[in-house]
Structures are given as C-alpha cells and as structure tokens.
Residue frames as a rotation matrix with the C-alpha (Angstrom) as fourth column:
MET 1
0.702 -0.387 0.598 66.47
0.689 0.583 -0.431 96.99
-0.182 0.714 0.676 88.72
LEU 2
-0.053 -0.828 -0.558 69.85
0.384 -0.533 0.754 98.48
-0.922 -0.175 0.346 87.98
THR 3
0.786 0.305 -0.538 70.13
-0.271 -0.612 -0.743 101.02
-0.556 0.730 -0.399 85.24
LYS 4
0.656 -0.570 0.495 72.22
0.750 0.562 -0.348 99.98
-0.080 0.600 0.796 82.25
LEU 5
0.036 -0.742 -0.670 75.56
0.355 -0.617 0.702 101.81
-0.934 -0.263 0.241 82.14
SER 6
0.632 0.109 0.768 75.92
0.770 -0.206 -0.604 104.28
0.092 0.973 -0.214 79.31
VAL 7
-0.435 -0.869 -0.235 78.54
0.854 -0.481 0.199 106.83
-0.287 -0.114 0.951 78.37
ASP 8
0.640 0.581 -0.503 77.68
0.431 -0.813 -0.391 110.52
-0.636 0.034 -0.771 78.35
LYS 9
0.061 -0.658 0.751 79.29
0.998 0.028 -0.057 111.64
0.017 0.753 0.658 75.08
LYS 10
0.644 0.236 0.728 78.44
0.344 -0.939 0.000 115.31
0.683 0.251 -0.686 75.73
ILE 11
0.836 -0.295 -0.463 80.80
0.436 -0.157 0.886 115.36
-0.334 -0.942 -0.003 78.73
MET 12
-0.036 -0.928 0.372 83.75
0.996 -0.004 0.087 116.20
-0.080 0.374 0.924 76.48
LYS 13
0.066 0.138 0.988 82.36
0.479 -0.873 0.090 119.70
0.875 0.467 -0.123 75.92
ASN 14
0.803 0.399 0.443 82.15
-0.166 -0.565 0.808 120.39
0.573 -0.722 -0.387 79.66
ILE 15
0.590 -0.652 -0.476 85.53
0.805 0.519 0.287 119.09
0.060 -0.553 0.831 80.81
ASP 16
0.900 -0.437 -0.001 87.89
-0.429 -0.885 0.181 121.66
-0.080 -0.162 -0.983 82.30
TYR 17
0.757 -0.625 -0.188 91.07
0.401 0.672 -0.622 120.37
0.515 0.396 0.760 80.72
SER 18
0.111 -0.757 0.644 93.24
-0.474 -0.610 -0.635 122.85
0.874 -0.235 -0.426 82.67
ILE 19
0.418 0.100 0.903 92.37
-0.897 0.203 0.393 120.98
-0.144 -0.974 0.174 85.88
ILE 20
0.982 -0.038 0.185 93.19
0.065 0.988 -0.143 117.63
-0.177 0.152 0.972 84.28
PHE 21
0.506 -0.852 0.135 96.55
0.256 -0.001 -0.967 118.84
0.823 0.524 0.218 82.95
SER 22
0.107 -0.431 0.896 97.35
-0.807 -0.564 -0.174 120.42
0.580 -0.705 -0.408 86.31
MET 23
0.718 0.231 0.657 96.55
-0.611 0.662 0.435 117.16
-0.334 -0.713 0.616 88.06
ILE 24
0.908 -0.418 0.030 98.75
0.363 0.751 -0.552 115.18
0.208 0.512 0.833 85.63
PHE 25
0.255 -0.848 0.464 101.59
-0.148 -0.508 -0.848 117.66
0.956 0.147 -0.255 86.13
ILE 26
0.257 -0.135 0.957 101.37
-0.948 -0.228 0.222 117.43
0.188 -0.964 -0.186 89.92
ILE 27
0.879 0.108 0.465 101.30
-0.239 0.942 0.233 113.60
-0.413 -0.316 0.854 89.87
ALA 28
0.766 -0.639 0.072 104.18
0.379 0.359 -0.853 113.43
0.520 0.680 0.517 87.39
SER 29
0.176 -0.693 0.699 106.17
-0.537 -0.663 -0.522 115.80
0.825 -0.284 -0.489 89.57
GLY 30
0.511 0.126 0.850 105.45
-0.839 0.290 0.461 113.57
-0.188 -0.949 0.254 92.54
ILE 31
0.977 -0.145 0.156 106.66
0.178 0.959 -0.222 110.48
-0.117 0.244 0.963 90.71
ILE 32
0.442 -0.849 0.289 109.88
0.160 -0.243 -0.957 112.28
0.882 0.470 0.028 89.72
SER 33
0.186 -0.306 0.934 110.35
-0.869 -0.495 0.011 113.37
0.459 -0.813 -0.357 93.34
ILE 34
0.829 0.144 0.541 109.90
-0.411 0.813 0.413 109.75
-0.381 -0.564 0.733 94.50
GLY 35
0.843 -0.536 0.047 112.53
0.414 0.591 -0.693 108.69
0.344 0.603 0.720 91.94
ALA 36
0.170 -0.795 0.582 114.96
-0.269 -0.606 -0.749 111.33
0.948 -0.029 -0.316 93.19
ALA 37
0.329 0.027 0.944 114.32
-0.936 -0.123 0.330 110.52
0.126 -0.992 -0.015 96.88
THR 38
0.822 0.015 0.569 114.88
-0.192 0.949 0.252 106.77
-0.536 -0.316 0.783 96.34
LEU 39
-0.140 -0.956 -0.258 117.98
-0.599 -0.126 0.791 107.36
-0.789 0.265 -0.555 94.18
ALA 40
0.530 0.440 0.724 116.24
0.243 0.740 -0.627 105.57
-0.812 0.509 0.286 91.32
PHE 41
0.989 -0.104 -0.108 117.92
-0.140 -0.383 -0.913 107.67
0.054 0.918 -0.393 88.65
SER 42
0.324 -0.943 0.078 121.45
-0.935 -0.332 -0.122 107.52
0.141 -0.033 -0.989 90.04
GLN 43
-0.467 -0.519 0.716 121.55
-0.714 0.699 0.042 103.96
-0.522 -0.491 -0.697 91.34
GLY 44
-0.682 0.194 -0.705 119.18
-0.574 0.456 0.680 102.34
0.453 0.869 -0.199 88.85
ASN 45
-0.896 0.443 -0.042 116.73
0.361 0.670 -0.649 101.06
-0.259 -0.596 -0.760 91.48
LEU 46
-0.854 0.513 -0.089 113.61
-0.445 -0.631 0.636 101.65
0.270 0.582 0.767 89.37
GLN 47
-0.754 0.567 -0.332 111.19
0.562 0.818 0.119 99.21
0.339 -0.097 -0.936 90.98
ARG 48
-0.303 0.661 -0.687 109.23
0.676 -0.358 -0.643 101.73
-0.671 -0.660 -0.338 93.07
LEU 49
-0.584 0.040 -0.811 109.31
-0.404 -0.880 0.248 104.28
-0.704 0.472 0.530 90.25
ILE 50
-0.918 0.249 -0.310 107.91
-0.176 0.446 0.878 101.73
0.357 0.860 -0.365 87.81
PHE 51
-0.573 0.728 -0.377 105.15
0.818 0.538 -0.204 100.73
0.054 -0.425 -0.903 90.24
GLN 52
-0.323 0.414 -0.851 104.16
0.306 -0.805 -0.508 104.37
-0.896 -0.424 0.134 90.82
SER 53
-0.742 0.025 -0.670 104.10
-0.592 -0.494 0.637 105.04
-0.315 0.869 0.382 87.07
LEU 54
-0.861 0.452 -0.234 101.98
0.246 0.771 0.587 101.89
0.446 0.448 -0.775 86.52
PHE 55
-0.388 0.736 -0.555 99.53
0.840 0.034 -0.541 102.95
-0.379 -0.676 -0.632 89.23
PHE 56
-0.503 0.143 -0.852 99.35
-0.167 -0.984 -0.067 106.41
-0.848 0.108 0.519 87.66
ILE 57
-0.886 0.130 -0.446 98.46
-0.440 0.072 0.895 104.98
0.149 0.989 -0.007 84.23
ILE 58
-0.682 0.649 -0.336 95.84
0.625 0.756 0.192 102.64
0.379 -0.079 -0.922 85.69
SER 59
-0.390 0.516 -0.763 94.37
0.636 -0.448 -0.628 105.41
-0.666 -0.730 -0.153 87.81
MET 60
-0.676 0.114 -0.728 94.11
-0.461 -0.836 0.298 107.77
-0.575 0.537 0.617 84.80
ALA 61
-0.877 0.377 -0.298 92.34
-0.065 0.521 0.851 105.06
0.476 0.766 -0.432 82.77
ILE 62
-0.442 0.729 -0.523 89.83
0.894 0.406 -0.189 104.52
0.075 -0.551 -0.831 85.59
PHE 63
-0.518 0.193 -0.833 89.42
0.261 -0.892 -0.369 108.27
-0.814 -0.409 0.412 85.99
PHE 64
-0.791 0.199 -0.579 88.51
-0.590 -0.503 0.632 108.84
-0.165 0.841 0.515 82.36
LEU 65
-0.776 0.540 -0.326 86.24
0.344 0.796 0.499 105.79
0.529 0.275 -0.803 82.42
ILE 66
-0.396 0.624 -0.674 84.30
0.870 0.020 -0.492 107.19
-0.294 -0.781 -0.551 85.37
ILE 67
-0.580 0.176 -0.795 83.98
-0.023 -0.980 -0.200 110.80
-0.814 -0.098 0.572 84.20
PHE 68
-0.869 0.263 -0.419 82.40
-0.460 -0.115 0.881 109.65
0.183 0.958 0.221 80.91
ILE 69
-0.522 0.726 -0.448 79.63
0.634 0.681 0.365 107.85
0.570 -0.093 -0.816 82.82
ASP 70
-0.002 0.630 0.777 76.73
-0.285 -0.745 0.604 109.89
0.959 -0.220 0.181 84.17
TYR 71
-0.873 -0.420 0.249 77.13
-0.325 0.119 -0.938 110.07
0.364 -0.900 -0.241 87.99
ASN 72
-0.079 0.924 0.375 73.40
-0.986 -0.018 -0.164 109.45
-0.144 -0.383 0.912 88.35
ILE 73
0.580 0.207 -0.788 73.88
-0.475 0.872 -0.121 106.04
0.662 0.444 0.603 86.72
ILE 74
-0.467 -0.814 -0.345 76.81
-0.063 0.420 -0.905 105.27
0.882 -0.401 -0.248 89.02
GLY 75
-0.683 0.266 0.680 74.61
-0.728 -0.325 -0.604 106.28
0.061 -0.908 0.415 91.94
GLY 76
0.360 0.898 -0.253 72.09
-0.868 0.422 0.262 103.65
0.342 0.126 0.931 90.92
TYR 77
0.324 -0.349 -0.880 74.64
0.104 0.937 -0.333 101.02
0.940 0.016 0.339 92.01
TYR 78
-0.055 -0.457 0.888 75.17
-0.748 -0.570 -0.340 102.48
0.662 -0.683 -0.310 95.46
LYS 79
0.706 0.350 0.615 73.92
-0.687 0.548 0.477 99.41
-0.170 -0.760 0.628 97.35
ILE 80
0.903 -0.422 -0.074 76.31
0.360 0.840 -0.406 97.13
0.233 0.340 0.911 95.49
LEU 81
0.157 -0.881 0.446 79.22
0.012 -0.450 -0.893 99.56
0.988 0.146 -0.060 95.90
TYR 82
0.160 -0.040 0.986 78.56
-0.911 -0.391 0.132 99.93
0.380 -0.920 -0.099 99.58
SER 83
0.922 0.235 0.308 78.21
-0.337 0.880 0.334 96.18
-0.193 -0.412 0.891 100.13
ILE 84
0.671 -0.738 -0.072 81.49
0.423 0.461 -0.780 95.49
0.609 0.493 0.622 98.25
SER 85
0.023 -0.700 0.714 83.29
-0.405 -0.659 -0.634 98.11
0.914 -0.275 -0.298 100.34
ILE 86
0.453 0.198 0.869 82.14
-0.891 0.130 0.434 96.45
-0.027 -0.971 0.236 103.58
ILE 87
0.994 -0.097 0.056 83.20
0.102 0.990 -0.098 93.03
-0.046 0.103 0.994 102.33
LEU 88
0.400 -0.901 0.166 86.64
0.271 -0.057 -0.961 94.40
0.875 0.429 0.222 101.42
LEU 89
0.048 -0.360 0.932 87.05
-0.787 -0.588 -0.187 96.06
0.615 -0.724 -0.312 104.85
ILE 90
0.751 0.216 0.624 86.25
-0.579 0.670 0.465 92.73
-0.318 -0.711 0.628 106.52
ALA 91
0.905 -0.424 -0.040 88.60
0.321 0.741 -0.590 90.89
0.280 0.520 0.807 104.14
VAL 92
0.198 -0.897 0.395 91.51
-0.188 -0.430 -0.883 93.22
0.962 0.101 -0.253 104.97
LEU 93
0.270 -0.074 0.960 91.05
-0.957 -0.128 0.259 92.51
0.104 -0.989 -0.106 108.68
LEU 94
0.835 0.120 0.538 91.24
-0.236 0.960 0.151 88.77
-0.498 -0.253 0.830 107.98
PHE 95
0.651 -0.522 0.551 93.80
0.719 0.656 -0.230 88.58
-0.242 0.546 0.802 105.19
GLY 96
0.930 -0.193 0.313 95.42
-0.014 -0.870 -0.493 92.02
0.368 0.454 -0.811 104.96
SER 97
0.103 -0.967 -0.234 99.04
0.854 0.207 -0.477 93.00
0.510 -0.151 0.847 105.44
VAL 98
0.667 0.059 -0.743 100.37
0.603 -0.628 0.492 95.46
-0.438 -0.776 -0.454 108.01
ARG 99
-0.137 -0.708 0.693 101.94
0.833 -0.461 -0.306 98.66
0.536 0.535 0.653 106.69
ASN 100
-0.583 -0.171 0.794 102.70
-0.133 -0.944 -0.300 101.70
0.802 -0.281 0.528 108.83
ASN 101
-0.986 0.097 0.138 101.22
-0.118 0.190 -0.975 100.00
-0.121 -0.977 -0.176 111.92
ALA 102
-0.121 0.992 -0.039 97.84
-0.769 -0.118 -0.628 99.44
-0.628 -0.046 0.777 110.26
LYS 103
-0.676 0.012 0.737 96.41
0.309 0.912 0.269 96.25
-0.669 0.409 -0.621 108.75
ALA 104
0.081 0.720 -0.689 94.99
-0.216 -0.662 -0.717 98.20
-0.973 0.207 0.101 105.88
TRP 105
-0.229 -0.300 -0.926 96.22
-0.938 -0.187 0.293 96.63
-0.261 0.935 -0.239 102.66
LEU 106
0.579 0.352 0.735 95.07
-0.071 0.920 -0.385 93.71
-0.812 0.171 0.558 100.50
GLY 107
0.752 -0.334 -0.569 97.54
-0.633 -0.125 -0.764 92.37
0.184 0.934 -0.305 97.96
VAL 108
0.810 -0.584 0.063 100.73
0.566 0.805 0.179 90.47
-0.155 -0.110 0.982 97.34
GLY 109
-0.163 -0.981 0.104 104.15
0.986 -0.159 0.045 92.02
-0.027 0.110 0.994 97.92
PRO 110
-0.857 -0.259 -0.445 104.41
0.276 -0.961 0.027 95.62
-0.435 -0.099 0.895 96.81
LEU 111
-0.765 0.641 0.061 101.17
-0.140 -0.257 0.956 95.36
0.629 0.723 0.287 94.85
GLY 112
-0.633 0.583 -0.510 97.95
0.772 0.422 -0.475 95.99
-0.062 -0.694 -0.717 96.74
ILE 113
-0.205 0.655 0.727 94.86
0.208 -0.697 0.687 98.08
0.957 0.292 0.007 97.39
GLN 114
-0.997 -0.010 -0.078 93.68
0.078 -0.259 -0.963 99.99
-0.011 -0.966 0.259 100.42
PRO 115
-0.413 0.910 0.039 89.97
0.797 0.340 0.499 99.09
0.441 0.237 -0.865 100.81
SER 116
-0.159 0.379 -0.911 89.40
0.755 -0.548 -0.360 102.09
-0.636 -0.745 -0.199 103.11
GLU 117
-0.808 -0.180 -0.561 89.86
-0.170 -0.841 0.514 104.44
-0.564 0.511 0.649 100.14
PHE 118
-0.808 0.583 -0.080 87.22
0.112 0.286 0.952 102.59
0.578 0.760 -0.296 98.11
ALA 119
-0.283 0.709 -0.646 85.00
0.954 0.274 -0.118 102.50
0.094 -0.650 -0.754 101.25
LYS 120
-0.555 0.051 -0.830 85.16
0.277 -0.930 -0.242 106.33
-0.784 -0.364 0.502 101.52
LEU 121
-0.907 0.192 -0.375 84.00
-0.421 -0.437 0.795 106.76
-0.012 0.879 0.477 97.92
ALA 122
-0.634 0.690 -0.348 81.27
0.372 0.667 0.646 104.10
0.678 0.280 -0.680 98.21
THR 123
-0.341 0.486 -0.805 79.98
0.906 -0.060 -0.420 105.58
-0.253 -0.872 -0.419 101.47
ILE 124
-0.732 0.032 -0.680 79.90
-0.083 -0.996 0.042 109.10
-0.676 0.087 0.732 100.02
ILE 125
-0.848 0.436 -0.301 77.88
-0.307 0.057 0.950 107.82
0.432 0.898 0.085 97.05
THR 126
-0.487 0.660 -0.573 75.53
0.705 0.684 0.189 105.90
0.516 -0.312 -0.798 99.36
ILE 127
-0.414 0.288 -0.863 74.91
0.704 -0.500 -0.505 108.82
-0.577 -0.816 0.005 101.68
ALA 128
-0.881 0.075 -0.467 74.38
-0.315 -0.829 0.462 111.15
-0.353 0.554 0.754 98.72
LYS 129
-0.709 0.646 -0.284 71.68
0.000 0.403 0.915 108.82
0.705 0.649 -0.285 97.34
VAL 130
-0.320 0.589 -0.742 70.01
0.936 0.319 -0.150 108.55
0.149 -0.742 -0.653 100.76
LEU 131
-0.624 0.027 -0.781 70.05
0.339 -0.891 -0.302 112.34
-0.704 -0.453 0.547 101.17
GLU 132
-0.950 0.313 -0.008 68.22
-0.119 -0.337 0.934 112.66
0.289 0.888 0.357 97.83
ASP 133
-0.258 0.911 -0.321 65.13
0.369 0.400 0.839 111.17
0.893 0.098 -0.440 99.45
ILE 134
-0.252 0.095 -0.963 65.36
0.963 -0.075 -0.259 113.07
-0.097 -0.993 -0.073 102.74
GLU 135
0.378 0.457 0.805 63.36
0.529 -0.820 0.217 116.30
0.760 0.344 -0.552 102.99
ASN 136
0.698 -0.113 0.707 64.50
-0.554 -0.712 0.432 117.20
0.455 -0.693 -0.559 106.52
ILE 137
-0.013 -0.800 -0.600 67.86
0.060 0.598 -0.799 116.00
0.998 -0.046 0.041 107.75
ASN 138
-0.680 -0.346 0.646 67.24
-0.508 -0.412 -0.756 117.37
0.528 -0.843 0.104 111.27
THR 139
0.539 0.808 0.239 65.34
-0.775 0.365 0.516 114.43
0.330 -0.464 0.822 112.64
PHE 140
0.034 -0.540 0.841 66.53
-0.779 0.513 0.361 111.60
-0.626 -0.668 -0.402 114.85
LYS 141
0.638 0.295 0.712 65.44
0.116 0.877 -0.467 108.99
-0.762 0.381 0.525 112.30
ASN 142
0.965 -0.242 0.098 67.23
0.066 -0.137 -0.988 110.56
0.253 0.961 -0.116 109.35
LEU 143
0.351 -0.880 0.320 70.38
-0.901 -0.411 -0.141 111.41
0.256 -0.239 -0.937 111.30
SER 144
0.217 -0.199 0.956 70.44
-0.563 0.774 0.289 107.87
-0.797 -0.601 0.056 112.68
LYS 145
0.888 0.176 0.424 70.18
0.220 0.647 -0.730 106.43
-0.403 0.742 0.536 109.20
ILE 146
0.749 -0.659 0.066 73.15
-0.326 -0.453 -0.830 108.52
0.577 0.600 -0.555 108.00
ALA 147
0.210 -0.685 0.697 75.12
-0.974 -0.085 0.210 107.70
-0.085 -0.723 -0.685 111.14
ILE 148
0.523 0.040 0.852 74.65
-0.205 0.976 0.080 103.94
-0.828 -0.216 0.518 110.73
ILE 149
0.970 -0.126 0.210 75.74
0.235 0.247 -0.940 104.06
0.066 0.961 0.269 107.09
ALA 150
0.517 -0.810 0.276 78.89
-0.521 -0.554 -0.650 106.00
0.679 0.192 -0.708 108.02
LEU 151
0.274 -0.424 0.863 79.77
-0.946 0.040 0.321 104.25
-0.171 -0.905 -0.390 111.30
ILE 152
0.905 0.048 0.422 79.85
-0.027 0.998 -0.056 100.66
-0.424 0.039 0.905 109.91
PRO 153
0.691 -0.704 0.162 82.79
0.436 0.226 -0.871 101.28
0.577 0.673 0.463 107.58
MET 154
0.293 -0.588 0.754 84.43
-0.599 -0.728 -0.334 103.69
0.745 -0.354 -0.566 110.07
ALA 155
0.639 -0.032 0.769 84.31
-0.689 0.422 0.590 101.03
-0.343 -0.906 0.247 112.81
LEU 156
0.888 -0.327 0.323 85.94
0.409 0.883 -0.230 98.47
-0.210 0.337 0.918 110.51
ILE 157
0.504 -0.746 0.435 88.60
0.150 -0.420 -0.895 100.98
0.851 0.516 -0.099 109.53
GLN 158
0.401 -0.326 0.856 89.31
-0.839 -0.507 0.200 101.78
0.368 -0.798 -0.477 113.20
LEU 159
0.889 -0.054 0.454 89.90
-0.184 0.866 0.464 98.06
-0.419 -0.497 0.760 113.84
GLN 160
0.818 -0.574 -0.015 92.87
0.198 0.305 -0.932 98.22
0.540 0.760 0.363 111.44
PRO 161
0.377 0.737 -0.561 93.54
0.704 -0.621 -0.344 100.79
-0.602 -0.265 -0.753 113.08
ASP 162
-0.502 -0.485 0.717 93.68
0.826 -0.514 0.231 103.81
0.256 0.708 0.658 110.75
THR 163
0.009 0.511 -0.859 92.69
0.758 -0.564 -0.328 106.90
-0.653 -0.648 -0.392 112.74
GLY 164
-0.686 -0.354 -0.636 93.90
-0.058 -0.845 0.532 109.32
-0.725 0.401 0.559 110.09
THR 165
-0.905 0.413 0.102 91.60
0.197 0.194 0.961 107.89
0.377 0.890 -0.257 107.40
ASN 166
-0.183 0.892 -0.412 88.70
0.969 0.234 0.075 107.94
0.163 -0.386 -0.908 109.82
LEU 167
-0.297 0.038 -0.954 89.25
0.425 -0.890 -0.168 111.65
-0.855 -0.455 0.248 110.59
ILE 168
-0.929 -0.041 -0.368 89.02
-0.299 -0.503 0.811 112.46
-0.219 0.863 0.454 106.87
PHE 169
-0.703 0.702 -0.109 86.01
0.541 0.629 0.559 110.17
0.461 0.334 -0.822 106.65
ALA 170
-0.153 0.660 -0.735 84.21
0.937 -0.139 -0.321 111.93
-0.314 -0.738 -0.597 109.48
MET 171
-0.487 -0.086 -0.869 84.91
0.045 -0.996 0.073 115.43
-0.872 -0.004 0.489 108.19
THR 172
-0.983 0.136 -0.127 83.68
-0.129 -0.006 0.992 114.47
0.134 0.991 0.024 104.70
ILE 173
-0.450 0.857 -0.252 80.42
0.787 0.513 0.341 113.05
0.422 -0.045 -0.905 106.06
LEU 174
-0.151 0.339 -0.929 79.88
0.727 -0.598 -0.337 116.07
-0.670 -0.726 -0.156 108.31
GLY 175
-0.808 -0.208 -0.551 80.43
-0.177 -0.807 0.563 118.36
-0.562 0.553 0.616 105.33
MET 176
-0.868 0.497 0.004 77.82
0.214 0.366 0.906 116.45
0.449 0.787 -0.424 103.32
ILE 177
-0.108 0.891 -0.440 75.07
0.968 0.195 0.158 116.62
0.226 -0.409 -0.884 105.94
PHE 178
-0.390 -0.055 -0.919 75.89
0.415 -0.902 -0.122 120.28
-0.822 -0.429 0.374 106.62
VAL 179
-0.954 0.015 -0.300 75.30
-0.268 -0.494 0.827 121.05
-0.136 0.869 0.475 102.95
ALA 180
-0.644 0.745 -0.174 72.12
0.481 0.572 0.665 118.98
0.594 0.345 -0.727 103.18
GLY 181
0.004 0.671 0.741 70.76
-0.218 -0.723 0.656 121.45
0.976 -0.164 0.144 105.76
LEU 182
-0.020 -0.060 -0.998 71.97
0.828 0.558 -0.050 120.22
0.560 -0.828 0.039 109.13
ASP 183
0.876 0.426 0.226 70.95
0.197 -0.744 0.638 122.52
0.440 -0.515 -0.736 111.94
LEU 184
0.090 -0.923 0.374 73.94
-0.282 -0.384 -0.879 124.45
0.955 -0.026 -0.295 113.29
ARG 185
0.408 0.130 0.904 73.01
-0.911 -0.006 0.412 123.37
0.059 -0.992 0.116 116.82
PHE 186
0.988 -0.059 0.140 73.88
0.053 0.998 0.041 119.80
-0.143 -0.033 0.989 115.91
ILE 187
0.469 -0.874 0.127 77.24
0.334 0.042 -0.941 120.92
0.818 0.484 0.312 114.58
TYR 188
0.104 -0.423 0.900 78.01
-0.725 -0.652 -0.223 122.92
0.681 -0.629 -0.375 117.74
TRP 189
0.602 0.195 0.774 77.13
-0.749 0.475 0.463 120.05
-0.277 -0.858 0.432 120.09
THR 190
0.956 -0.293 0.024 78.93
0.280 0.881 -0.382 117.51
0.091 0.372 0.924 117.91
ALA 191
0.297 -0.888 0.351 82.03
-0.021 -0.373 -0.927 119.73
0.955 0.268 -0.130 117.85
ILE 192
0.149 -0.197 0.969 81.96
-0.938 -0.339 0.076 120.15
0.314 -0.920 -0.236 121.66
ALA 193
0.824 0.219 0.523 81.42
-0.417 0.859 0.297 116.40
-0.384 -0.463 0.799 122.22
GLY 194
0.851 -0.524 -0.007 84.15
0.331 0.548 -0.768 115.53
0.406 0.651 0.641 119.69
LEU 195
0.162 -0.811 0.562 86.66
-0.335 -0.581 -0.742 117.95
0.928 -0.068 -0.366 121.17
THR 196
0.335 0.033 0.942 85.95
-0.942 0.010 0.335 116.76
0.001 -0.999 0.034 124.72
SER 197
0.958 0.057 0.281 86.33
-0.064 0.998 0.016 113.14
-0.279 -0.033 0.960 123.71
PHE 198
0.651 -0.757 0.066 89.52
0.218 0.103 -0.971 113.87
0.728 0.646 0.232 121.83
ILE 199
0.091 -0.608 0.789 91.08
-0.727 -0.582 -0.365 115.64
0.681 -0.540 -0.495 124.79
ALA 200
0.536 0.199 0.820 90.07
-0.776 0.499 0.386 112.80
-0.332 -0.844 0.422 127.14
VAL 201
0.979 -0.173 0.105 91.45
0.200 0.903 -0.381 110.13
-0.029 0.394 0.919 124.83
TRP 202
0.417 -0.870 0.265 94.70
-0.005 -0.293 -0.956 112.07
0.909 0.397 -0.127 124.40
LYS 203
0.076 -0.365 0.928 95.19
-0.883 -0.456 -0.107 112.80
0.462 -0.811 -0.357 128.10
LEU 204
0.609 0.233 0.758 94.44
-0.640 0.708 0.297 109.23
-0.468 -0.666 0.581 129.17
ASN 205
-0.428 -0.878 -0.212 97.01
-0.816 0.275 0.509 107.89
-0.389 0.391 -0.834 126.68
ILE 206
0.366 0.616 0.697 94.46
-0.143 0.778 -0.612 105.68
-0.920 0.124 0.372 125.00
LEU 207
0.952 -0.089 -0.292 96.01
-0.296 -0.028 -0.955 106.44
0.076 0.996 -0.053 121.63
LYS 208
0.546 -0.827 0.135 99.29
0.734 0.550 0.398 104.78
-0.403 -0.118 0.907 120.77
GLU 209
-0.072 -0.685 -0.725 102.30
0.143 -0.727 0.672 106.90
-0.987 -0.056 0.150 119.90
TYR 210
-0.878 -0.304 0.370 102.11
0.383 0.018 0.924 106.21
-0.288 0.952 0.101 116.17
GLN 211
0.017 0.949 0.315 98.41
0.983 -0.074 0.169 107.18
0.184 0.307 -0.934 116.21
LYS 212
0.487 0.104 -0.867 99.27
0.498 -0.849 0.177 110.49
-0.718 -0.518 -0.466 117.88
THR 213
-0.552 -0.797 -0.243 101.74
0.187 -0.402 0.896 111.25
-0.812 0.450 0.371 115.06
GLU 214
-0.480 0.437 0.761 98.82
0.876 0.195 0.441 111.13
0.044 0.878 -0.476 112.57
PHE 215
0.624 0.750 -0.221 97.36
0.762 -0.646 -0.042 114.36
-0.175 -0.142 -0.974 113.94
C-alpha cells in the first residue's frame, strides 16, 4: 500500500538558500540571454521569452512542492513513476513531434514535454529503491536486475533517437551502482567494451551526422 503524502515542515531549517538563489539567478540570466539572442527586446517578439518565463515559474512551483515532501515518501511511489515514464516514452514514439532530428516531444505547437527527462528521474528513483534491498551489487542476478530497469527506458529513448540523453542516462546509472559498491573490475571491462563499441560504431558510420555532433 502506498504511503500517504505528507509535507516535511522541518525542511525549511535545512534548506541552503544560497544554492536556490544562485539557481534562480542563473536561470533568469539564461532567459534574458534568450531574449537578447532572439531580439525579443528590440523587435518586440516576446513569444519565446514569455514561454521560457512561464516554464520557469511552473518549474519553480514543482521544485518547491517536491523539496517539501520527504524523498522516502516519493520513493514509495517508484513503481507508479517508472510505469508512467515507460508509457510516456511509448506515447512519444507514437504521437510525438520531431525536434532536432529526434521524435522526443509530446505536446501541441511550442508547448510540450520531453518524456525522456521524466524517465531519467523515475529510473533513478526506481534503481535507488532497488539498491536499498541489495546487499551485494556484484552478482549477476543483481546487476541484471539493474540493467533491465535501465535498458528498457534507454532502448525506447534510442528509438527516438536521442543518443545524447542516453549517454547522460548511462553515466548516471553507472555512477549510482559504483557508489553502491560495484567492483572496479566491472567498471574496467565495461569501459573497455563501451570504448571498443563506440569506436566501431563511429568508424563504420553507423551513427548519422547529427548524432555525431552530439558528442
């Protein structure tokens, strides 16, 4: 049974507000830069600037909503979050729009969401919850379990295709299992296999030109 959501009121005392203010400053600077680059201020074309500002406000509202909820409670919903992320990744392949050579967006017109970003977060939460119950990560069974959880969304993302997102995905998951106690030998052999595969794929021109520009 799912745990009832509740707000951790003590979190206010532990928030590092300097980080939050720095983040807000960086995002605000980015929005201003977008406005300058698109000539929004001089020519009055404010549509993109308005959308970015709206997304910023919505994102900040979601951010504060999440940080006030105990992450252990959020983790209790990991199965639902993971399932929703897979459904969204399938939906984007069926109904999504193509932007930057990848069918990675769900939405109408300039408004939309990129399900792969939600999938990264949901998969991280899911793997974190699975790792809680694993005493030894260095077994074929446990590594296979983690691999399956990670490879399902990664395979759907690659069908878009979005190689750049998958690279970030893979490095994040590797970092998690390394912190969980992964034997260095697995890392060495994975790195060798990955580098060999990358060189082969690059030399054989399997990647398209726009995918090569993502590296």
